[in-house]
C-alpha positions as CSV (number, residue, x, y, z in Angstrom):
1,X,20.5,6.7,0.0
2,X,16.9,6.6,-1.1
3,X,15.0,3.4,-0.6
4,X,13.4,1.8,-3.7
5,X,9.7,0.9,-3.9
6,X,10.5,-2.5,-5.3
7,X,10.8,-5.4,-2.9
8,X,9.0,-7.1,0.0
9,X,7.3,-4.9,2.5
10,X,5.6,-6.1,5.7
11,X,3.6,-4.3,8.4
12,X,0.1,-3.2,9.4
13,X,-3.0,-1.7,7.8
14,X,-5.1,-0.1,10.5
15,X,-8.8,0.6,9.7
16,X,-9.9,4.2,10.4
17,X,-13.7,3.5,9.8
18,X,-14.9,2.0,13.1
19,X,-18.1,0.0,13.2
20,X,-17.7,-1.1,9.6
21,X,-16.7,-4.3,7.8
22,X,-13.1,-2.9,7.7
23,X,-10.6,-4.9,9.9
24,X,-7.1,-4.1,11.1
25,X,-4.6,-6.4,9.3
26,X,-1.1,-7.5,9.1
27,X,0.1,-7.2,5.5
28,X,2.8,-8.2,3.1
29,X,3.3,-6.4,-0.2
30,X,5.4,-7.8,-3.1
31,X,6.3,-4.9,-5.3
32,X,7.9,-5.2,-8.8
33,X,8.6,-2.9,-11.7
34,X,5.7,-2.9,-14.2
35,X,5.5,-1.5,-17.7
36,X,6.8,2.0,-18.3
37,X,6.8,4.0,-15.2
38,X,4.4,1.8,-13.2
39,X,4.9,-0.6,-10.3
40,X,2.8,-3.8,-9.6
41,X,1.8,-4.2,-6.0
42,X,0.5,-7.7,-5.0
43,X,-1.1,-7.4,-1.6
44,X,-1.7,-10.1,1.0
45,X,-3.2,-10.1,4.5
46,X,-1.8,-12.5,7.0
47,X,-4.4,-14.8,8.5
48,X,-3.4,-17.5,11.0
49,X,0.3,-17.0,9.9
50,X,-0.5,-17.5,6.2
51,X,-0.6,-15.1,3.3
52,X,-4.1,-14.5,1.8
53,X,-4.0,-12.8,-1.6
54,X,-6.1,-9.6,-1.7
55,X,-5.3,-8.3,-5.2
56,X,-2.9,-6.5,-7.5
57,X,-2.8,-2.7,-7.8
58,X,-0.7,-0.6,-10.2
59,X,1.1,2.4,-8.8
60,X,3.0,5.3,-10.4
61,X,5.6,7.6,-8.8
62,X,4.7,11.3,-8.4
63,X,8.1,13.0,-8.6
64,X,6.8,16.4,-7.5
65,X,5.4,15.0,-4.2
66,X,7.9,12.1,-3.8
67,X,5.1,9.6,-3.3
68,X,3.8,6.5,-5.0
69,X,0.1,6.7,-5.9
70,X,-2.7,4.6,-7.3
71,X,-6.3,5.7,-7.9
72,X,-9.6,4.2,-9.0
73,X,-11.9,7.1,-10.0
74,X,-14.9,4.7,-10.5
75,X,-14.6,3.4,-6.9
76,X,-13.5,6.8,-5.5
77,X,-10.3,5.2,-4.0
78,X,-6.8,6.6,-3.8
79,X,-3.7,4.9,-2.3
80,X,-0.6,6.9,-1.5
81,X,2.7,5.7,-0.1
82,X,5.8,7.7,1.0
83,X,9.2,6.0,1.7
84,X,11.6,7.2,4.4
85,X,14.7,5.0,4.8
86,X,13.3,1.4,5.2
87,X,9.8,2.5,6.3
88,X,6.9,3.1,4.0
89,X,3.8,4.9,5.3
90,X,0.6,5.3,3.4
91,X,-3.1,5.9,3.3
92,X,-6.2,4.7,1.5
93,X,-8.8,7.3,1.0
94,X,-12.2,6.0,-0.2
95,X,-14.9,8.4,-1.3
96,X,-13.2,11.2,0.5
97,X,-12.9,9.3,3.8
98,X,-9.6,8.2,5.3
99,X,-10.1,4.4,5.3
100,X,-6.7,2.9,6.2
101,X,-3.4,3.9,7.5
102,X,-0.6,1.6,6.4
103,X,2.9,1.3,7.9
104,X,5.4,-1.2,6.4
105,X,9.1,-2.0,6.8
106,X,11.2,-3.3,3.9
107,X,12.5,-6.9,4.2
108,X,16.1,-7.6,3.4
């Protein structure tokens, strides 16, 4: 059975741009259905065991590729997530550079 995007996902976001302000993080994402075919992702990084809100990003499902995507053309950023069972793997590409690799597990 295919896993749904909605729910609580926890895991890691590993920085791929060494010697930058980017830091490896433990994350939790709260994902809910948005308007139409969109999904609202509220992201938090875990600092000293507490959730620190990073922001909200809207995603859409790309049926042809079976991935969830979000892009900001002005900032040159693109998020992409793929779900396999209870694991979601993703990337953030910023200005053509792989910036983050994310791996999350769905909470029950």
